[in-house]
N, C-alpha and C positions, 0 to 999 in steps of 0.2 A: 138348183136344188140345195146345194151346199150353202149358197148365199142366204137363202130363205131360212135355213136352220140356224145359221149364225145370227141373222137378224132377230129371229124369235128368241134365241137364247139371250141375246143382249137386251131385248125388250123385257124379257122375264126378270133378268138380273136388275135392270133399272127399276122395274116396278117393286121388286123385293127390297131394294135399297131405299126407295122412296117410302115404302111402308114402315121400315125400321126407323127411318129418320123422323117420320111423323109420330111413331110410337114413343121414341125417345123424347120428343118435344112434349108430348102429352104427359109423360111421367115426370117431366121437369116442371110442369106448371105449378104444382103445390109448393115446390122449393122456391121457384122464382117469386111466387106470391108472398111466401113467408119473408123472403129477402126484401120485397117491396114494403111489406108492413113494418119491418124492422127499421126502415128509414123514414117512416111516417111520423109526423109530429102530432097527429090527432090520435086519440085513444079509441080507435074504431076498427073493427074487423070487416064488417060489411055494412054498407049504408045505401040509401036510395040513390045517391049520386056516385055509384060504384065506379072506381077507376083502378086499373091494374097498377099504374104508376102512382107514387105518393104525390099528393097535391102540395104538401109542405115538407120539403126534404130537411132532415136533421140527422146529426150523429149523436144526439143526446141519449138515445136509447142504448147505444153501445157504450157510451161513457158511464151510464147508470149501471150497466151490467158489469163492467170491468172494475169500477171504483165504488159504486154505491151498494152493490149486493155482495154476498159472501161466495160468489162463484169461484174465486181462486181457492178458497178453502175447500169447497165441494170438489173442485178439480183435483186438489191434492189427495183428498180422501178416495176419490174414484181411481186415480192413477195408482195409489198404493194397493187398493183392492185388485185392480186389473193385473198389475205386475205380479203380485203374490199368487193370484189364481192361475195365471198363465204358467208361471214357473212351476208351481206344485202340480198342476194338471199334466204338463209335459213330463215332469220328472217321474210321475207315477205311470203315465200312459205309455211312454216309449219302451221301457223294459218289459212292461206287461204285454204290450202289443207284439213285441218281438218274440216273446215267449209263446204266446198263442199262435203266432204265425209259423214258428220253426219247430217247436217242441210238440210231441204227441204224448199225452198223458191221460190217465183215466178221468172221466168227467169233463174233458175239455169242451166238447160240443154242448154239454148241458150248461156249463157256465156261460158260454157264448150266447146260447139262446136265452138264458136268464137275464143277461145284461141287455140284450136287444129288447126283451120284453119290458124291463124296467125303464129303458130309455124311450119307449113308445108312449109312455104316459106323461102328461104335462107335470112339471115340477110343482105347480101350484096345488095339485091334489094332495101332496104330502105336507103342506104348510102347517096344518094344525099338529100333526105328529112331530114334525121337526121342532116346532115351538115348545111342545111338551118335553122334548129331549134336551133342548138347549137351556131351558129356564132353570132347572135344578143345577146345571153346571155354571150358571152365571154368565152365559154367552149371549144372552139377549141384550140388545143395545150395545153390541161390541163389534169391532171390525173382525176379530177372530171368528166370531160366530158366522158372519156373512161369508168370510173366506171359506169356512168349513162347508157351508151350504152350497156356494158356487162351485167349489172344486168337486164336491160330491156329485153335483149335477153334470158338470162338463167333463169330468175324468172318464166317464163311461163313453161319451161321444168321442173324446180324443182317442181312447183305446181302439174303438171300432174303426175310426177313420184311418188311423195309422196302421192297424193290422191289414186293412185292405191294400195299403201301399206296400207294406213289407212283403205281402204275398206276390207282388209283381217283380220283386228283385230276384234275379236268378240265384238259386242255391249253389250253382256251380262256382260262382265267384267266391263264396265263403269256403267251399270245399278246397278250392285251389289255394286259398290263403292258409287253411289248416295244414295242407301238405307242406307248405313252406315254413311251418312252425309257428304260425300266429295263434295267439290265445283267443278265446271267445271275446273277451273285452277289447282286445286290440282290433280284431276284425270288425266288430260292431262300430268302434270309434273311427276307424280309418276307411271302412268300405261301406257299411250299411248306412250309417248316419249321413255321410255326404250324399249318397244316392237318394236318401229319403228327405233331403233338405226341403224340396218344394212342399211335400205333404206336412212336414213339421211346421213350416211357416204358415201355411193355410190353416192348420189346426189351431195354432197359437192365435192367429188373427180372428178366427171364429170365437174362441174363448174370450178374447179381448172385447169383441163387439157385444157378446152376450152380457158380460159384466158391465160394460159401459152403458148399455141401454136398459138393464134390468131395473124394474120399477116396483113390483109388488113386494118382494122380500125386503127391499131397501126401505120402503115406506112403512112396512109392518114391524120390522125388527129394530129400526133405528128411530129414536124419538127426539133426540136433541139436534138442533140445527147445526151445531159444531161437528156432528158426525154424519150429516146428510151426504149422500152421493149426488152426482149431477142430476140424475133422474128424479130423486126425491126433492132436490132443491128447485128444479124447474116446476114441479107440482106446487111447491109452496109459493112460487111467484104468481100462480094463477089459481090459487086455492078456492077463491070465492069470485063470483061474477061481479060483485060490486067493487072489491078492492084491487082486483087484478088489472094489469096493464098489458094489453095485447101487443103493442109495439116492443115493450121491454121483453115480454115472453118470446116473441119472434126473434129478437136480437140474441137473447140467451140461447135459443135453440140453434141458431146459426153458429155461434161461437163454440158451443158444445160439440157440434158435428165436425168441426174442422180438424181436430187432431186425428180422429179415426179415419177421416177422408184422406188426409195426408199419408197416414200409414198404409191405407188400402192401395193408394196409387204407387207407393214405393214397393209394395209387395205384389203388384199386379202381374208382373212377368212370371211369377210362380203359381198363379191361380189356376191356369188351365190344366197343367200336368198334376198339380196337387189335388184338384177336385176330380178329374176324370179317372185317375188311377187309384183314388182313395176309396174309403168305405161309403162315401155319399154318392157314388156313381149309380145311375139307374134308379 
């Protein structure tokens, strides 16, 4: 009887693992096909003689992306925006999240509900209003304007996610530190922040991914090619059906995705605890 239960359990686990392997393979098909197109010498995406592997292998598309296009300039613009937005969002969200988690003051829950309500609407709904606000200030077609828009969008998410993690840190640790004479700044710096490191890393990574991939504000507020982000630059590579090159576009997409992919794998060990204990759980 026990042997049958073990066999059934092993068979169930094997089927479950097989299902997830197939699911992973299916989700990787678009990425593998984009990789195949990027090595194709022919400017075709789909044809009657469709083949998953490139019929004429070439590296000219990657050479065109790295040396023929302005992708390095776009990369610099995006990196500057991403670093600025991550730094400002975390600098604002960390003390605010700690305050909302530990302090009890009038209107606390009303502010939290208002922030959740604001964060539930897509940022694109406020595009016209944001444009009308930034235009008199001269912030349209400027990096400072995009930083203001991105940080305003992601600071609320960062605050909510970090607050959920701060709530899981035992208050007794801070009370013990206060008994030993530690100031609030000292106990936050030496106790709370090291314990909240997984959530801070995950929150920063999510802000980075948002800024890296954001497309609508970048193409609407930035008009000069020298100020394009990577998303806006990729759109310009395939702006028209007649002038665009699908292999070059695929190669640029692969190159653009690599930095975020590397950062994601470096931070992978913090992802589970940072997400499950943070504000995005459930």
